[in-house]
C-alpha positions in Angstrom: -3.5 19.0 19.7 -4.1 15.1 18.7 -7.4 14.2 17.9 -9.2 12.0 20.8 -9.0 8.4 19.4 -11.2 4.8 20.4 -9.4 1.9 22.0 -10.4 -0.4 20.0 -9.5 -0.5 16.4 -12.4 -1.2 13.8 -11.8 -4.5 11.8 -11.8 -4.7 7.8 -13.8 -7.2 5.7 -10.4 -9.0 4.7 -9.0 -9.1 8.6 -11.9 -11.0 9.8 -10.3 -15.0 10.0 -6.5 -13.0 11.5 -8.8 -11.5 14.3 -10.5 -14.6 15.2 -7.8 -16.2 15.9 -6.2 -13.7 18.1 -8.9 -13.4 19.7 -9.1 -17.4 20.5 -5.6 -16.4 21.9 -7.2 -14.0 24.2 -9.7 -16.2 25.3 -7.8 -18.9 26.1 -5.6 -17.0 27.7 -7.5 -15.9 29.9 -9.3 -19.2 30.7 -5.8 -20.3 31.7 -5.7 -17.6 34.2 -9.2 -18.5 35.7 -8.5 -22.1 35.9 -4.9 -21.6 37.3 -3.4 -23.4 34.3 -0.7 -22.8 33.1 -0.3 -23.3 29.2 2.6 -20.4 28.4 4.2 -22.5 26.4 1.1 -23.3 23.8 -0.2 -19.5 23.9 3.7 -18.8 23.0 3.4 -21.6 19.9 -0.3 -20.0 18.9 1.0 -16.0 19.2 3.8 -16.7 16.8 2.1 -17.8 14.9 -0.7 -15.7 14.6 2.1 -12.8 14.6 3.7 -15.6 11.2 0.1 -15.6 9.6 -0.8 -11.2 9.7 3.5 -11.1 8.4 2.5 -12.7 5.7 -1.1 -11.8 5.0 0.5 -8.2 5.0 2.8 -8.5 2.8 0.1 -9.7 -0.1 -2.5 -7.3 0.1 -4.5 -6.9 -2.9 -5.2 -3.2 -4.6 -8.5 -3.6 -3.0 -7.6 -4.1 0.4 -4.8 -2.0 0.3 -7.8 1.0 -0.8 -9.7 -0.6 2.6 -7.0 -0.1 4.7 -5.9 3.6 3.4 -9.0 4.6 4.3 -9.4 3.4 7.8 -11.0 6.0 9.6 -8.7 4.9 12.7 -5.3 6.1 10.3 -3.0 8.5 12.3 -4.1 12.3 10.8 -1.7 14.9 10.2 -2.6 17.0 13.3 -1.4 12.9 14.6 1.3 12.8 13.0 2.1 16.7 13.6 2.3 15.6 17.4 3.8 12.7 17.6 7.0 13.5 15.2 7.6 17.7 16.4 7.7 20.0 18.7 6.8 24.2 18.6 3.9 23.7 17.0 2.2 26.9 15.5 -0.6 26.1 13.6 -1.4 29.1 10.9 -4.8 30.0 9.6 -6.7 31.5 6.8 -5.9 32.3 2.7 -6.5 36.2 4.1 -9.7 36.0 1.8 -12.8 34.3 2.6 -11.7 32.0 5.2 -10.2 28.9 6.5 -10.9 25.6 5.8 -11.1 23.3 8.6 -9.9 20.2 5.5 -6.4 21.6 5.0 -4.2 22.8 8.0 -0.7 23.7 8.6 1.7 25.7 10.3 5.2 26.7 11.9 6.8 23.7 13.7 10.3 22.2 14.8 11.3 18.4 13.4 14.5 16.6 14.9 17.0 20.2 14.7 15.1 21.6 11.1 12.1 24.8 11.5 10.0 23.8 8.8 6.3 24.7 7.6 4.3 22.0 7.4 0.8 21.6 6.0 -1.5 18.9 5.1 -5.2 17.8 4.5 -7.1 16.5 7.8 -9.6 14.1 7.6 -12.0 13.8 11.2 -12.6 11.5 13.5 -16.1 11.0 13.8 -19.5 11.9 11.7 -19.4 15.7 13.5 -15.4 16.0 13.0 -15.5 14.9 9.4 -18.7 17.8 8.1 -16.0 19.5 10.1 -13.4 19.0 7.9 -15.7 18.2 4.5 -14.1 14.7 4.5 -11.0 15.9 3.7 -11.9 17.5 1.1 -10.8 20.8 0.7 -12.2 24.0 -0.3 -10.2 26.5 -2.7 -9.3 28.5 0.2 -7.9 25.4 1.6 -5.4 25.7 -1.2 -5.0 28.9 -1.2 -4.1 29.0 2.6 -1.5 26.1 1.2 -0.1 28.8 -1.1 -0.1 31.4 1.5 2.0 28.7 4.0 4.1 27.9 1.3 5.2 31.4 0.2 6.1 32.3 3.5 8.0 29.7 4.2 10.5 30.1 0.4 10.2 33.4 1.4 12.3 32.3 5.3 14.1 29.4 3.7 12.5 27.0 5.1 12.4 23.6 4.7 8.0 22.3 3.7 6.9 19.0 4.2 3.4 18.0 3.3 1.2 15.4 4.7 -1.5 13.9 1.8 -4.1 12.2 3.0 -7.5 13.0 0.9 -10.4 11.6 -1.6 -9.9 14.7 -3.7 -10.7 18.6 -3.5 -14.5 19.3 -3.2 -15.9 19.1 -6.8 -19.3 21.6 -4.8 -21.1 24.0 -7.5 -19.9 26.2 -5.4 -15.8 25.5 -4.3 -16.0 25.5 -8.1 -17.4 28.7 -8.4 -15.0 30.3 -6.1 -11.7 28.5 -7.7 -10.9 25.4 -7.3 -9.5 25.0 -10.5 -7.4 27.4 -10.9 -6.3 27.5 -7.2 -5.0 23.6 -7.3 -3.4 25.4 -10.8 -1.5 28.6 -9.4 -0.4 25.5 -6.1 1.5 23.5 -8.6 3.0 26.7 -11.0 4.8 27.6 -7.5 6.0 24.8 -6.0 8.2 23.9 -8.8 9.0 27.3 -8.5 9.7 26.8 -4.3 14.1 26.9 -3.7 13.4 25.5 -0.4 13.0 21.7 -0.2 10.2 19.8 -0.2 8.7 16.7 0.8 5.2 15.1 0.1 4.5 12.0 1.5 1.1 10.2 1.3 -0.4 8.8 4.9 -3.5 7.6 3.6 -5.1 8.6 0.5 -3.8 10.2 -2.2 -6.4 11.6 -4.9 -5.9 13.4 -7.5 -6.2 16.8 -7.9 -7.0 17.2 -4.6 -3.8 15.5 -3.6 -1.1 16.7 -6.4 -2.3 20.2 -5.1 0.1 20.5 -2.3 2.3 16.8 -4.0 5.1 18.5 -5.6 8.0 18.1 -3.8 11.7 17.0 -4.6 11.1 13.7 -3.3 7.2 11.9 -3.1 7.6 8.9 -0.4 4.7 7.0 0.5 3.5 4.7 3.8 3.7 1.2 2.9 0.0 1.1 3.1 -1.0 4.3 1.9 -2.6 4.3 -2.3 -1.7 7.4 -4.6 -4.2 7.9 -7.4 -4.7 9.6 -10.5 -8.7 9.4 -10.0 -10.7 7.9 -7.2 -11.7 4.2 -7.7 -15.0 4.9 -7.2 -15.1 7.7 -9.5 -13.2 5.4 -12.4 -16.4 2.3 -11.8 -19.1 5.1 -11.9 -17.0 7.0 -15.1 -16.1 3.5 -17.0 -18.7 1.4 -16.1 -21.8 3.7 -15.3 -21.7 2.0 -11.5 -19.6 1.4 -8.2 -20.1 -2.4 -8.4 -16.9 -2.1 -10.2 -14.9 -0.6 -7.6 -11.9 -3.6 -7.4 -11.4 -4.3 -10.8 -10.6 -0.1 -10.9 -8.2 0.0 -7.9 -6.2 -3.1 -9.7 -6.4 -1.4 -13.1 -5.4 2.5 -11.6 -2.1 0.8 -9.9 -2.9 3.1 -6.9 -0.5 1.0 -4.7 2.9 1.7 -3.0 4.9 -1.0 -4.5 3.5 0.0 -8.2 4.1 3.6 -7.8 7.9 2.7 -7.1 8.0 0.7 -9.2 6.5 3.1 -12.0 9.2 5.6 -10.6 6.5 8.1 -9.7 7.7 7.8 -5.8 10.6 7.9 -4.6 10.5 5.8 -1.0 8.2 3.3 0.9 8.2 4.3 4.0 7.1 0.8 6.5 4.4 0.6 9.2 3.8 -1.6 11.5 2.1 -4.9 10.5 -1.2 -4.3 10.5 -1.3 -0.4 9.8 0.0 2.6 10.9 -3.5 3.1 13.1 -2.5 -0.7 14.9 0.9 1.5 16.4 0.3 5.0 15.6 4.0 5.3 17.2 6.4 3.2 15.9 4.3 4.8 12.6 5.4 8.3 13.2 8.7 7.2 13.6 9.1 5.3 10.2 8.1 8.6 8.9 10.0 11.6 10.4 13.2 9.6 10.0 12.6 9.4 6.6 11.5 12.7 6.4 14.6 13.6 8.7 17.6 11.3 6.0 15.8 12.8 3.3 15.8 16.6 4.4 19.7 16.1 5.2 20.3 15.1 1.9 18.0 17.8 -0.1 19.7 21.1 2.2 23.1 19.8 1.2 22.2 21.4 -2.0 21.8 24.4 -3.2 18.5 26.7 -3.9 18.7 26.3 -8.2 19.2 22.8 -7.2 16.2 22.3 -5.5 14.4 23.9 -7.9 15.8 21.8 -11.4 16.2 18.5 -9.1 12.2 19.0 -8.7 11.8 20.3 -12.2 12.9 17.2 -13.6 11.6 14.2 -12.1 7.7 15.7 -12.8 9.2 16.0 -16.1 10.8 12.7 -16.1 6.8 11.3 -15.2 5.0 9.0 -18.2 7.8 9.2 -20.2 9.1 6.3 -22.6 10.4 5.8 -26.0 9.2 3.7 -29.1 11.7 1.8 -30.8 11.6 -0.4 -34.0 
């Protein structure tokens, strides 16, 4: 079931000028209705200008601005997308060893005409929910649950869909004591060996090893305003500059945007979002993502199992390759 959502959409720092213009349009419309004045032509012109301004603005967002947008708490979550895209959803719980990690959810569902195993990181919608979900930062048992579900999918020849949205895996002492690094490493190893199609989609924040723990796929998609990075800009700032004052510089240097990563051939496809971000029209965002997932899934199903496994291996083997010449 999708989580409850407030009707209001929080504004981001860089959106204030646009929101002020939209607020003025709303006020003009209200005054015109109260006074019985027909200003429909003028309003249509203002709304057209506002839409064009928003389109131009969002086409040129900087990496720090995209970081804010990707972390917007109102962006649709994994469970939101599952409800909007899938039918016959049955959630599966537990790693059969320690417990059930609510920061990573998964289960069986039907995507279009295809039965699939779909799983992903799950952030909370409010403070209480975020505490339960550990802000979308899985524990080792979360990655072991994901491995159990993916093993199940491979055994029964079900395609695997993963939705990535995490600042990173939990890095606390208890997580390390229970084998956080080993759990992520084992997932990476096993995902390279599966013969079923695997499609990974970054829907918000793709942070470091926490994202890679369910991020080895034949195809890697990114929503237009999502980010994907080897380390969070916050952590990078602390590591390099010893404080968090340089997050913007780190965000630019890390090449975290969908455009950057498509150019670097890390991701295969950028999935468009509604104007202003997925949180402004979740249904449209889900439609765009579902369309992309089904198209890529049909292409991968045309390959045989060994072919999919080899394609996945070669895809990651070629990343960051370069040649030198005198």
